[in-house]
Biotite code that builds the C-alpha atoms (Angstrom):
import biotite.structure as struc

atoms = struc.array([
    struc.Atom([81.462, -29.773, -79.941], chain_id="A", res_id=1, res_name="ALA", atom_name="CA", element="C"),
    struc.Atom([79.816, -28.016, -82.792], chain_id="A", res_id=2, res_name="SER", atom_name="CA", element="C"),
    struc.Atom([79.787, -29.122, -86.353], chain_id="A", res_id=3, res_name="SER", atom_name="CA", element="C"),
    struc.Atom([79.680, -26.885, -89.358], chain_id="A", res_id=4, res_name="SER", atom_name="CA", element="C"),
    struc.Atom([77.454, -27.407, -92.312], chain_id="A", res_id=5, res_name="THR", atom_name="CA", element="C"),
    struc.Atom([78.087, -26.080, -95.737], chain_id="A", res_id=6, res_name="SER", atom_name="CA", element="C"),
    struc.Atom([75.464, -24.189, -97.634], chain_id="A", res_id=7, res_name="SER", atom_name="CA", element="C"),
    struc.Atom([75.199, -23.495, -101.309], chain_id="A", res_id=8, res_name="SER", atom_name="CA", element="C"),
    struc.Atom([76.847, -20.394, -102.646], chain_id="A", res_id=9, res_name="SER", atom_name="CA", element="C"),
    struc.Atom([74.900, -17.337, -103.747], chain_id="A", res_id=10, res_name="ASP", atom_name="CA", element="C"),
    struc.Atom([75.641, -18.200, -107.364], chain_id="A", res_id=11, res_name="GLY", atom_name="CA", element="C"),
    struc.Atom([74.030, -21.604, -106.959], chain_id="A", res_id=12, res_name="ASP", atom_name="CA", element="C"),
    struc.Atom([70.953, -20.022, -105.376], chain_id="A", res_id=13, res_name="ASP", atom_name="CA", element="C"),
    struc.Atom([70.617, -17.550, -108.229], chain_id="A", res_id=14, res_name="ALA", atom_name="CA", element="C"),
    struc.Atom([70.944, -20.314, -110.818], chain_id="A", res_id=15, res_name="ALA", atom_name="CA", element="C"),
    struc.Atom([68.339, -22.431, -109.020], chain_id="A", res_id=16, res_name="ALA", atom_name="CA", element="C"),
    struc.Atom([65.925, -19.517, -108.752], chain_id="A", res_id=17, res_name="ALA", atom_name="CA", element="C"),
    struc.Atom([66.154, -18.781, -112.461], chain_id="A", res_id=18, res_name="SER", atom_name="CA", element="C"),
    struc.Atom([65.775, -22.370, -113.663], chain_id="A", res_id=19, res_name="SER", atom_name="CA", element="C"),
    struc.Atom([62.535, -23.852, -114.898], chain_id="A", res_id=20, res_name="ALA", atom_name="CA", element="C"),
    struc.Atom([60.248, -25.427, -112.307], chain_id="A", res_id=21, res_name="PRO", atom_name="CA", element="C"),
    struc.Atom([60.837, -29.113, -111.757], chain_id="A", res_id=22, res_name="SER", atom_name="CA", element="C"),
    struc.Atom([59.344, -31.918, -109.730], chain_id="A", res_id=23, res_name="ALA", atom_name="CA", element="C"),
    struc.Atom([60.681, -32.286, -106.179], chain_id="A", res_id=24, res_name="PRO", atom_name="CA", element="C"),
    struc.Atom([63.999, -34.135, -106.151], chain_id="A", res_id=25, res_name="SER", atom_name="CA", element="C"),
    struc.Atom([63.924, -35.086, -102.459], chain_id="A", res_id=26, res_name="ASP", atom_name="CA", element="C"),
    struc.Atom([63.378, -38.878, -102.360], chain_id="A", res_id=27, res_name="PRO", atom_name="CA", element="C"),
    struc.Atom([61.568, -38.585, -99.018], chain_id="A", res_id=28, res_name="THR", atom_name="CA", element="C"),
    struc.Atom([58.737, -36.699, -100.690], chain_id="A", res_id=29, res_name="LEU", atom_name="CA", element="C"),
    struc.Atom([55.807, -38.719, -101.983], chain_id="A", res_id=30, res_name="ARG", atom_name="CA", element="C"),
    struc.Atom([56.115, -39.545, -105.670], chain_id="A", res_id=31, res_name="THR", atom_name="CA", element="C"),
    struc.Atom([53.348, -38.279, -107.895], chain_id="A", res_id=32, res_name="VAL", atom_name="CA", element="C"),
    struc.Atom([52.303, -41.112, -110.178], chain_id="A", res_id=33, res_name="THR", atom_name="CA", element="C"),
    struc.Atom([49.894, -39.366, -112.473], chain_id="A", res_id=34, res_name="GLY", atom_name="CA", element="C"),
    struc.Atom([49.305, -36.064, -114.157], chain_id="A", res_id=35, res_name="PRO", atom_name="CA", element="C"),
    struc.Atom([48.796, -33.094, -111.843], chain_id="A", res_id=36, res_name="VAL", atom_name="CA", element="C"),
    struc.Atom([45.690, -31.027, -112.538], chain_id="A", res_id=37, res_name="VAL", atom_name="CA", element="C"),
    struc.Atom([45.339, -27.497, -111.164], chain_id="A", res_id=38, res_name="THR", atom_name="CA", element="C"),
    struc.Atom([42.780, -24.783, -111.823], chain_id="A", res_id=39, res_name="ARG", atom_name="CA", element="C"),
    struc.Atom([42.484, -21.029, -111.921], chain_id="A", res_id=40, res_name="PHE", atom_name="CA", element="C"),
    struc.Atom([38.815, -19.926, -111.669], chain_id="A", res_id=41, res_name="PRO", atom_name="CA", element="C"),
    struc.Atom([38.621, -16.112, -111.564], chain_id="A", res_id=42, res_name="PRO", atom_name="CA", element="C"),
    struc.Atom([35.245, -14.406, -111.328], chain_id="A", res_id=43, res_name="GLU", atom_name="CA", element="C"),
    struc.Atom([34.764, -11.908, -114.181], chain_id="A", res_id=44, res_name="PRO", atom_name="CA", element="C"),
    struc.Atom([33.308, -9.179, -111.970], chain_id="A", res_id=45, res_name="ASN", atom_name="CA", element="C"),
    struc.Atom([36.453, -7.048, -111.741], chain_id="A", res_id=46, res_name="GLY", atom_name="CA", element="C"),
    struc.Atom([40.075, -6.757, -112.781], chain_id="A", res_id=47, res_name="TYR", atom_name="CA", element="C"),
    struc.Atom([42.797, -9.154, -111.637], chain_id="A", res_id=48, res_name="LEU", atom_name="CA", element="C"),
    struc.Atom([44.994, -8.109, -108.710], chain_id="A", res_id=49, res_name="HIS", atom_name="CA", element="C"),
    struc.Atom([48.359, -9.240, -107.363], chain_id="A", res_id=50, res_name="LEU", atom_name="CA", element="C"),
    struc.Atom([46.845, -12.245, -105.590], chain_id="A", res_id=51, res_name="GLY", atom_name="CA", element="C"),
    struc.Atom([45.414, -13.435, -108.895], chain_id="A", res_id=52, res_name="HIS", atom_name="CA", element="C"),
    struc.Atom([48.825, -13.071, -110.566], chain_id="A", res_id=53, res_name="ALA", atom_name="CA", element="C"),
    struc.Atom([50.365, -15.228, -107.833], chain_id="A", res_id=54, res_name="LYS", atom_name="CA", element="C"),
    struc.Atom([47.658, -17.860, -108.348], chain_id="A", res_id=55, res_name="ALA", atom_name="CA", element="C"),
    struc.Atom([48.216, -17.841, -112.131], chain_id="A", res_id=56, res_name="VAL", atom_name="CA", element="C"),
    struc.Atom([51.964, -18.324, -111.675], chain_id="A", res_id=57, res_name="CYS", atom_name="CA", element="C"),
    struc.Atom([51.566, -21.057, -109.068], chain_id="A", res_id=58, res_name="PHE", atom_name="CA", element="C"),
    struc.Atom([48.829, -23.095, -110.724], chain_id="A", res_id=59, res_name="ASN", atom_name="CA", element="C"),
    struc.Atom([50.210, -23.007, -114.258], chain_id="A", res_id=60, res_name="PHE", atom_name="CA", element="C"),
    struc.Atom([53.808, -23.627, -113.095], chain_id="A", res_id=61, res_name="ALA", atom_name="CA", element="C"),
    struc.Atom([52.888, -26.577, -110.863], chain_id="A", res_id=62, res_name="VAL", atom_name="CA", element="C"),
    struc.Atom([50.959, -28.221, -113.676], chain_id="A", res_id=63, res_name="SER", atom_name="CA", element="C"),
    struc.Atom([54.024, -27.874, -115.928], chain_id="A", res_id=64, res_name="ARG", atom_name="CA", element="C"),
    struc.Atom([56.303, -29.474, -113.344], chain_id="A", res_id=65, res_name="MET", atom_name="CA", element="C"),
    struc.Atom([54.805, -32.904, -113.956], chain_id="A", res_id=66, res_name="PHE", atom_name="CA", element="C"),
    struc.Atom([54.511, -34.851, -117.181], chain_id="A", res_id=67, res_name="GLU", atom_name="CA", element="C"),
    struc.Atom([50.963, -34.705, -118.463], chain_id="A", res_id=68, res_name="GLY", atom_name="CA", element="C"),
    struc.Atom([50.036, -31.943, -116.007], chain_id="A", res_id=69, res_name="GLY", atom_name="CA", element="C"),
    struc.Atom([47.396, -29.436, -116.973], chain_id="A", res_id=70, res_name="VAL", atom_name="CA", element="C"),
    struc.Atom([45.896, -26.266, -115.540], chain_id="A", res_id=71, res_name="CYS", atom_name="CA", element="C"),
    struc.Atom([42.244, -25.566, -116.236], chain_id="A", res_id=72, res_name="HIS", atom_name="CA", element="C"),
    struc.Atom([41.187, -21.968, -116.435], chain_id="A", res_id=73, res_name="MET", atom_name="CA", element="C"),
    struc.Atom([37.496, -21.284, -116.336], chain_id="A", res_id=74, res_name="ARG", atom_name="CA", element="C"),
    struc.Atom([35.701, -18.061, -115.636], chain_id="A", res_id=75, res_name="LEU", atom_name="CA", element="C"),
    struc.Atom([33.532, -18.639, -112.578], chain_id="A", res_id=76, res_name="ASP", atom_name="CA", element="C"),
    struc.Atom([30.052, -17.331, -113.310], chain_id="A", res_id=77, res_name="ASP", atom_name="CA", element="C"),
    struc.Atom([28.441, -17.541, -109.879], chain_id="A", res_id=78, res_name="THR", atom_name="CA", element="C"),
    struc.Atom([27.253, -13.934, -110.043], chain_id="A", res_id=79, res_name="ASN", atom_name="CA", element="C"),
    struc.Atom([26.231, -13.204, -113.665], chain_id="A", res_id=80, res_name="PRO", atom_name="CA", element="C"),
    struc.Atom([24.589, -9.885, -112.760], chain_id="A", res_id=81, res_name="ALA", atom_name="CA", element="C"),
    struc.Atom([27.990, -8.320, -111.990], chain_id="A", res_id=82, res_name="LYS", atom_name="CA", element="C"),
    struc.Atom([29.879, -9.813, -114.938], chain_id="A", res_id=83, res_name="GLU", atom_name="CA", element="C"),
    struc.Atom([30.816, -7.701, -117.917], chain_id="A", res_id=84, res_name="GLU", atom_name="CA", element="C"),
    struc.Atom([32.592, -8.533, -121.179], chain_id="A", res_id=85, res_name="LEU", atom_name="CA", element="C"),
    struc.Atom([35.199, -5.880, -120.312], chain_id="A", res_id=86, res_name="GLU", atom_name="CA", element="C"),
    struc.Atom([36.279, -7.931, -117.261], chain_id="A", res_id=87, res_name="TYR", atom_name="CA", element="C"),
    struc.Atom([36.345, -11.209, -119.200], chain_id="A", res_id=88, res_name="VAL", atom_name="CA", element="C"),
    struc.Atom([38.580, -9.707, -121.892], chain_id="A", res_id=89, res_name="GLU", atom_name="CA", element="C"),
    struc.Atom([40.815, -8.062, -119.293], chain_id="A", res_id=90, res_name="SER", atom_name="CA", element="C"),
    struc.Atom([41.258, -11.313, -117.349], chain_id="A", res_id=91, res_name="ILE", atom_name="CA", element="C"),
    struc.Atom([42.141, -13.293, -120.475], chain_id="A", res_id=92, res_name="LEU", atom_name="CA", element="C"),
    struc.Atom([44.638, -10.625, -121.572], chain_id="A", res_id=93, res_name="GLU", atom_name="CA", element="C"),
    struc.Atom([46.244, -10.439, -118.109], chain_id="A", res_id=94, res_name="ASP", atom_name="CA", element="C"),
    struc.Atom([46.581, -14.222, -117.780], chain_id="A", res_id=95, res_name="VAL", atom_name="CA", element="C"),
    struc.Atom([48.275, -14.423, -121.185], chain_id="A", res_id=96, res_name="ARG", atom_name="CA", element="C"),
    struc.Atom([50.626, -11.590, -120.159], chain_id="A", res_id=97, res_name="TRP", atom_name="CA", element="C"),
    struc.Atom([51.582, -13.246, -116.866], chain_id="A", res_id=98, res_name="VAL", atom_name="CA", element="C"),
    struc.Atom([52.138, -16.598, -118.588], chain_id="A", res_id=99, res_name="GLN", atom_name="CA", element="C"),
    struc.Atom([54.375, -15.066, -121.254], chain_id="A", res_id=100, res_name="ARG", atom_name="CA", element="C"),
    struc.Atom([56.560, -13.514, -118.563], chain_id="A", res_id=101, res_name="GLY", atom_name="CA", element="C"),
    struc.Atom([56.613, -16.701, -116.505], chain_id="A", res_id=102, res_name="LEU", atom_name="CA", element="C"),
    struc.Atom([57.586, -18.998, -119.360], chain_id="A", res_id=103, res_name="TRP", atom_name="CA", element="C"),
    struc.Atom([60.035, -16.526, -120.894], chain_id="A", res_id=104, res_name="ASP", atom_name="CA", element="C"),
    struc.Atom([61.869, -16.186, -117.580], chain_id="A", res_id=105, res_name="ALA", atom_name="CA", element="C"),
    struc.Atom([61.994, -19.901, -116.781], chain_id="A", res_id=106, res_name="THR", atom_name="CA", element="C"),
    struc.Atom([63.004, -20.995, -120.269], chain_id="A", res_id=107, res_name="GLU", atom_name="CA", element="C"),
    struc.Atom([65.640, -18.317, -120.771], chain_id="A", res_id=108, res_name="GLY", atom_name="CA", element="C"),
    struc.Atom([63.747, -16.595, -123.558], chain_id="A", res_id=109, res_name="GLU", atom_name="CA", element="C"),
    struc.Atom([64.093, -12.889, -123.696], chain_id="A", res_id=110, res_name="GLY", atom_name="CA", element="C"),
    struc.Atom([67.111, -12.737, -121.386], chain_id="A", res_id=111, res_name="GLU", atom_name="CA", element="C"),
    struc.Atom([69.464, -9.983, -122.301], chain_id="A", res_id=112, res_name="GLY", atom_name="CA", element="C"),
    struc.Atom([66.760, -8.054, -124.073], chain_id="A", res_id=113, res_name="GLU", atom_name="CA", element="C"),
    struc.Atom([66.520, -4.897, -122.098], chain_id="A", res_id=114, res_name="GLY", atom_name="CA", element="C"),
    struc.Atom([64.649, -1.722, -121.693], chain_id="A", res_id=115, res_name="LYS", atom_name="CA", element="C"),
])
Protein backbone atom coordinates (compact mmCIF):
# COMPACT_ATOMS: atom_id res chain seq x y z
CA ALA A 1 0.00 0.00 0.00
CA SER A 2 1.20 3.45 -0.74
CA SER A 3 0.69 6.48 1.38
CA SER A 4 0.35 10.00 0.15
CA THR A 5 2.10 12.95 1.63
CA SER A 6 0.96 16.49 1.36
CA SER A 7 3.27 19.22 0.25
CA SER A 8 2.98 22.93 0.70
CA SER A 9 1.16 24.89 -1.94
CA ASP A 10 2.93 27.13 -4.43
CA GLY A 11 1.64 30.18 -2.56
CA ASP A 12 3.28 29.00 0.64
CA ASP A 13 6.57 28.42 -1.19
CA ALA A 14 6.48 31.91 -2.68
CA ALA A 15 5.76 33.46 0.72
CA ALA A 16 8.59 31.50 2.33
CA ALA A 17 11.03 32.48 -0.41
CA SER A 18 10.25 36.16 -0.02
CA SER A 19 10.43 36.26 3.78
CA ALA A 20 13.44 37.44 5.72
CA PRO A 21 16.08 34.85 6.56
CA SER A 22 15.57 33.14 9.88
CA ALA A 23 17.34 30.59 12.03
CA PRO A 24 16.56 26.94 11.25
CA SER A 25 13.27 25.88 12.84
CA ASP A 26 13.90 22.13 12.65
CA PRO A 27 14.44 20.96 16.26
CA THR A 28 16.74 18.16 15.08
CA LEU A 29 19.29 20.71 13.92
CA ARG A 30 21.98 21.74 16.37
CA THR A 31 21.12 24.92 18.25
CA VAL A 32 23.52 27.80 17.84
CA THR A 33 24.20 29.24 21.27
CA GLY A 34 26.24 32.28 20.41
CA PRO A 35 26.58 34.95 17.80
CA VAL A 36 27.44 33.74 14.30
CA VAL A 37 30.41 35.46 12.69
CA THR A 38 30.98 35.29 8.93
CA ARG A 39 33.42 37.10 6.67
CA PHE A 40 33.72 38.36 3.14
CA PRO A 41 37.39 38.99 2.19
CA PRO A 42 37.61 40.07 -1.47
CA GLU A 43 40.99 40.85 -3.00
CA PRO A 44 41.04 44.36 -4.50
CA ASN A 45 42.83 43.31 -7.69
CA GLY A 46 39.76 43.29 -9.95
CA TYR A 47 36.02 43.84 -10.09
CA LEU A 48 33.50 41.64 -8.28
CA HIS A 49 31.77 38.89 -10.26
CA LEU A 50 28.65 36.79 -9.75
CA GLY A 51 30.40 34.43 -7.34
CA HIS A 52 31.31 37.39 -5.15
CA ALA A 53 27.69 38.59 -5.17
CA LYS A 54 26.57 35.14 -4.00
CA ALA A 55 29.16 35.21 -1.21
CA VAL A 56 28.03 38.70 -0.12
CA CYS A 57 24.39 37.59 0.01
CA PHE A 58 25.17 34.37 1.86
CA ASN A 59 27.62 35.70 4.43
CA PHE A 60 25.72 38.86 5.34
CA ALA A 61 22.34 37.06 5.40
CA VAL A 62 23.57 34.20 7.59
CA SER A 63 25.05 36.63 10.10
CA ARG A 64 21.68 38.42 10.28
CA MET A 65 19.81 35.17 10.93
CA PHE A 66 21.18 34.93 14.45
CA GLU A 67 20.98 37.42 17.28
CA GLY A 68 24.29 39.18 17.70
CA GLY A 69 25.59 37.83 14.38
CA VAL A 70 28.06 39.88 12.41
CA CYS A 71 29.77 39.70 9.04
CA HIS A 72 33.28 41.09 8.76
CA MET A 73 34.31 42.52 5.44
CA ARG A 74 37.98 43.16 4.94
CA LEU A 75 39.87 43.73 1.75
CA ASP A 76 42.48 40.99 1.50
CA ASP A 77 45.81 42.57 0.64
CA THR A 78 47.92 39.51 -0.10
CA ASN A 79 49.08 40.92 -3.43
CA PRO A 80 49.55 44.70 -3.00
CA ALA A 81 51.32 45.09 -6.35
CA LYS A 82 48.08 44.35 -8.24
CA GLU A 83 45.76 46.41 -6.03
CA GLU A 84 44.39 49.72 -7.20
CA LEU A 85 42.14 52.28 -5.52
CA GLU A 86 39.71 51.90 -8.44
CA TYR A 87 39.09 48.25 -7.45
CA VAL A 88 38.72 49.07 -3.75
CA GLU A 89 36.11 51.74 -4.49
CA SER A 90 34.30 49.47 -6.94
CA ILE A 91 34.14 46.59 -4.44
CA LEU A 92 32.79 48.81 -1.67
CA GLU A 93 30.17 50.30 -4.01
CA ASP A 94 29.11 46.86 -5.30
CA VAL A 95 28.81 45.36 -1.81
CA ARG A 96 26.61 48.26 -0.68
CA TRP A 97 24.46 47.82 -3.81
CA VAL A 98 24.01 44.07 -3.26
CA GLN A 99 23.18 44.60 0.42
CA ARG A 100 20.57 47.26 -0.35
CA GLY A 101 18.83 44.88 -2.74
CA LEU A 102 19.07 41.97 -0.32
CA TRP A 103 17.67 43.83 2.67
CA ASP A 104 15.03 45.67 0.65
CA ALA A 105 13.72 42.38 -0.75
CA THR A 106 13.70 40.49 2.54
CA GLU A 107 12.17 43.30 4.58
CA GLY A 108 9.50 44.21 2.04
CA GLU A 109 10.95 47.63 1.33
CA GLY A 110 10.61 48.83 -2.18
CA GLU A 111 7.97 46.26 -3.16
CA GLY A 112 5.52 47.62 -5.63
CA GLU A 113 7.93 50.26 -6.81
CA GLY A 114 8.48 49.39 -10.40
CA LYS A 115 10.40 50.24 -13.45
